[in-house]
C-alpha positions, 0 to 999 in steps of 0.5 A: 500500500502507498502509505505516504498518500494517506493522512495520519487519520486515514493510516491509523484507521487503516491499521485499526490503531490509535495514538496510544498504541496497541494493547499487549493482547492485540500485539500478540495476536498481530504477531501470530498473524503477521509473523516476526519483524524479520526478513526471511533468510536462507539457513546457513549450510551445515558442515555436512551440506558443505561437504556434499556440495564438493561432489557436485562437479562433472569431473567428480562424476567421472571419477566416481564412474572410474571407481565403479569401473575399477571395482568391476575389474577388481582393481581395488587399489585403483578404486581406493586411491581415487576415492582417497583423492576425492575425499581429500578434495572434499575435506579441503573444500569443506574446510575453506568454504565453512570457515569463510562462511563463519567469518562472514557470519561474524561480520554481521551485527550481532547486537539486537535492535531495540525499539521504543513502543507504546503498548497499553498506553505506556512506553516500552522498550522491546526487541524490534523483531516483535514490532507489529503493524499498528504499533506506535513508535518513538524515535530519537537521534541514533535510533535504527528504524526497524520497520516502515513507519508513517510519521504522525509527528516530527521535530527537525527529523533528519534520516540517513537513508544511504544504505537503502537509497545510496543518497549520501545526504541526510533526508529531512522528514516531515509528518505534515507532508502528503502526496497523492503521487503513488509513484514517488521514489523512496527518497521523496516520501518525506512522511515515511521512515524505512527499515534499515535507516538511521535517525541522524537528528531530531525526534519523531513519532509514527505508526508501524505501517509494514514489517518484515518482508512487507517493508521496502527492504523486504521487497528488495530482498524478494528480488534476491529470490529470483534464480541467479542467471550469471554463472562463475566461469570456472564451473562452466569451463570445468564442465566443458573440460570434463566433457572434452576429456570424457569424450576423448577417452571414450572415443579412444577406448571404444576405438581400441576395443573395436580394433581389438575385436577385429584382431581377435583379442579375447572379449573379457581381456579386452574389456579389462584392458579398456577399463584399465586404460580409461581409469589410468588416463583420467586426471584423478589429481585435478579436483584436489589441485584446483581446490588447492590453487583456489584455497591458496588464492583464498588465503592470500586474499584473506591477508589482503582483506578479502573473505571468499564465501565461494571458492570458485568465485576467486577464479571468476574475479580474475575474469572480471571485465567490468566493475560496477561500483556503488559510490557512497561508502565504497569509492567515497568515505560516506562522510560529508566534508568541507573541502573549500571555503569561498570568500567574496575575494578568494578560494581557500583550500581547507587544508591550508586555510589556517585560522585566518577566518575566525568569524567563519569558524565561529559561524560554523560551530555556533550556528550549528545544531549538532552535539558531541561527546568525548570518546576514547583517547581524547577524541570527539564524536559528533552526532546530528545532521551530516552538514552540521557535523561537516561544519563542526569538523571544519572548525575543529580541524582548524583549532580544537578550541572551537569545539568548546566555544559552543559551551562558552557563550550564552544563547539569546535567540535562535531560529532553527533550521527548517527546509522551508526556510532554508537557513538557521540563525543564532544570537549569542553573547560571546566575551561580552559581545552580542553577535548574530550568525546565519547559515543556509542556502546562499540565496537565502543568506544573501537576502539578509546581507548588506551586499549590493545586487551586483555583488550578490549576483556575482556570488550566486554565479560562483555558487552555481559553478561550484554546484555544477562541480557536485559540491553542496554550498552553505553560506555563512554570515554574521552581524554584531549587535549593540544590545540584547534583542531578538534576531533581526534578518538584515544588515548581515556581513556576508562571510562566504560559502563552504563547498561540501562533498562526500570525499573520495577514499584516498586510495580509490583513484589509484585503485581505479587507475590500476583496474583500468590499466588491467583492461577493466571498465569501472562504472559508478552506480549510485543514488546520488545527484548526477552532478555530485556523481560526475564530480566524484567520477571525474576525480576518480578518472571514471568519467569526463563529461555529462555524456557519460552520465545516465540520470533517473529520467534517462533510466526511466526512458531506457526501461520504458523503451525496452532496456536496450543494452546498446544505449548503456554501452558507453555510459560510466555513471548511473545516478538516482538508481533504484535497486531494480534498475541497478540489477537491470544495468548489471544484466545489460552489461552482461548481455554486452559480453562483460563479466561483471563484478558488483560492489556495494554495502547497502540494502539497495545493492543486494539484488545487483550483488546477487545477480552479478557474476561476482558480488562483492560486499563491504564488510565494515559498512555493509548490511547483513543482506548485502553480505549474504547476497555476495560471493566475496566480502571486503573486510576493510571497505577498501576499493583497492582490495578489490583490485588486489583480489582480481590479481589473486583471481588471475593468479589462481586462473593461471595456476589452474591452467598450469595444473591442467596442462601438466595432468592432461599432457602427462595423461595424454603421453601415457595414453600415447605410450599404451596405444602405440604398444597395443597397436604394434602388438607389444605388451603393456609398457606400464602396469596399472599399479605403476600408473598409480605410482606415477599419479601419486608420487609425481603428479599427485603432489607436483600439481598441488605445488603448481597450484601454489605458484606465485603470480607471474610478473605483469599480471595486471598489465595484461588485458582481461581474458574473455570469460568465454575463453576455454581453459583448453584453448589452442595454446594449451592444446598445442603444448599438450600435443607437442609435450605429450607426443614427445614423452609418449613416442620417446617412451614407446621407442625405448620400450620397443628397442629394449624388448628388441634387444632381448630384455625381459618385459619386467626390466623394460617396464622398470626402465620405462617407468623411471624414464616417465618419472624423470619426464614428469619431474622435468615437465613440471618446470615446462608447466610454470610458464606458457609464453616465456622461456624458462631462463626468463622467470625466477625460481626464488618463489618456487623453492617448494616445487624444486624441493618436492621434485628432488624428493619425488625423484629420490623417493623413486630411487629409494623404492628401487632399492627397498624390497617391499617396494620392488615387489609391489611396483615390479622395479629394480635398480639400474646402472649409472649408464642407464640413468645418464641416458634417461636423464638426457632423454628427459632434458630433451623434453625441455629443449623441445618445448623451448624450441616450440616457443621460439618457433611460435614467436618467430611466426607471431602466433605467440605473444610473450608476456613481459617479465 
């Protein structure tokens, strides 16, 4: 219902209540009827639910099928190993996601909100969750509004609605206001208070018109119930990769099966061989390695003030091509500040103004309705209207003694600020002198100053110029009086006007520039005035002119005309935006091909956070609903932390590619080795247990080490990859084919020559296994970089990888001399001559891969990254 269109009598009658409030019995009945005054929320997943969630992946389904096939052919060791891998992967993922959700939960406001309510004609303080429609509530400064209220009375009531509307300036509320326009936006409903907002100054009394899901906040929450259309690219890519791997293995195995039938191979033997081949080529270590890579990035992000709620979102953040950022509290400080003082003759930067303008400071601190309290460590905390607080800080920053000036005078007369009057005035006695001060809109203050019309016009022209730059302008004036009297609004001396703005965060411009250098478009979506938004955007480097701005009128027309995505393509500022519009803007950019990360802290941001590709909530100032709608939480509300997160996301993506390349290329090499042996009629070159040993000792840990690799230099200087770019692209495919064929063919030729030379199968397998171990240990270093030569990248940050490669090689060497391992793996020691030969063949893999890069660079088909 449009409560702002109803008179006070009509709203009381509609809600079947009166000014004395409800009876306790009636309140209890309504609570049963309407429910608690809380928003519906999704229950927090249990540890078990987090654990089960780890198995919802196509690659996991393939591995589960591999377990089943291994059990069918009674290869229990294979089945047990794969099962162990899956369990380890699930444990790592469960720990990360559960601990992250707990961190996010602790960020929420655990203090229960209380409200002053009239029940049975008496004032009671109750938990806000027990408020029901028809309750009469009282408000004072600092109160959090717990439901939607139709005001019955108000006294200088100012409300901070920034978390709901995005508007950084406090809104004046008036119980006398009445409108017949049902379509008024929330910020213009002057006779209403809304759940989630805060009383900045003044007092009021009102009736609870809507609670819980029926409030404006509840309606925004309803937008979150819509199914999220945007998907994290890693999940999509892993599905495609799994399909590709499964299809390739399936076609290969079926082809070999048919070929075997044509050659007259026993059907049962052929079935066992095909299943063993399929199991051996599936990259069992891939889920663990990817989880470790993402967990590593998550831990790095936590050190850079980013909490990851969903692991896959890390890689998604690295794919970001557009950041749609809220302004208030994200790019700005959400704290009005006096930036300049403009006298009739000079513009002063407040940082260098000094104490040259004593009357300006006295007018700022004395003609002021704020109040303050001394906090810890001698600091002062201000309360009241944001403009008054900004003026008080302006004076206090010049000299702290101005704060106490408010108590060193005798107030004789006062005209409080009223929006209809657009000014306030005070008469005080200060050190034996009687002085009047006036503060308000420049037009109103100048009207009772003694300046000439020409001077006033010149001043107002200057005011317009500063307003166009996005500043809020407040004029100051004073008049000395010879004796006590009431305030007389004439012959004031004009002092000048202050230019007030919500300043940008110190680190924000550099962070925006860093994002843009990384090829990421930054747009601002705000509830603020277009001029204010443009001024801030210019300072941040987001926009240049009004052509970059889309205001509320243009947005309404855009919606009415079908929300054509081309119309917003070149826009970088969207002002006076409603929550539903913000969500549509995000979806439109997605249709344009962008991978969108949305930042925000308010209730108004939550639908866009939910429907973005990556939702990023502010941890300090963010509302609970914004945090629960997000994928990531920035604990320090610092925009630069988002860019740090993007860098970690790109690192995670690179490391995942390295892991996939290592596992797929070595698996492909093993497949080539087995296929060539099968097609030429040779026995299996490696036994199933030897294949498992390879996966466990080399790939089993080395792929994890690759997932922990530090970022390659210049990570943020390259353009973002296309969100549609597959993990398995042409570059990786070429490297897999070149490396896989070299390993597979070389190993096959060695096996063939050894058998031709009369060596026993067991001994030949022993030497081939050692060669493949060497190949895979060497190949790890090829996987460290796709585009640069190995001598161009440092090894200082890869010491653990180097140590593990040495350890695995020594472990295999030791196993060749331990009787139990000799029997288990069918291996034995070899001579130094064979070691030297195999090591030379393994180093040849490095030469082949480096030569391939050189050829591609010469052809111009490979773009080398700067290091």
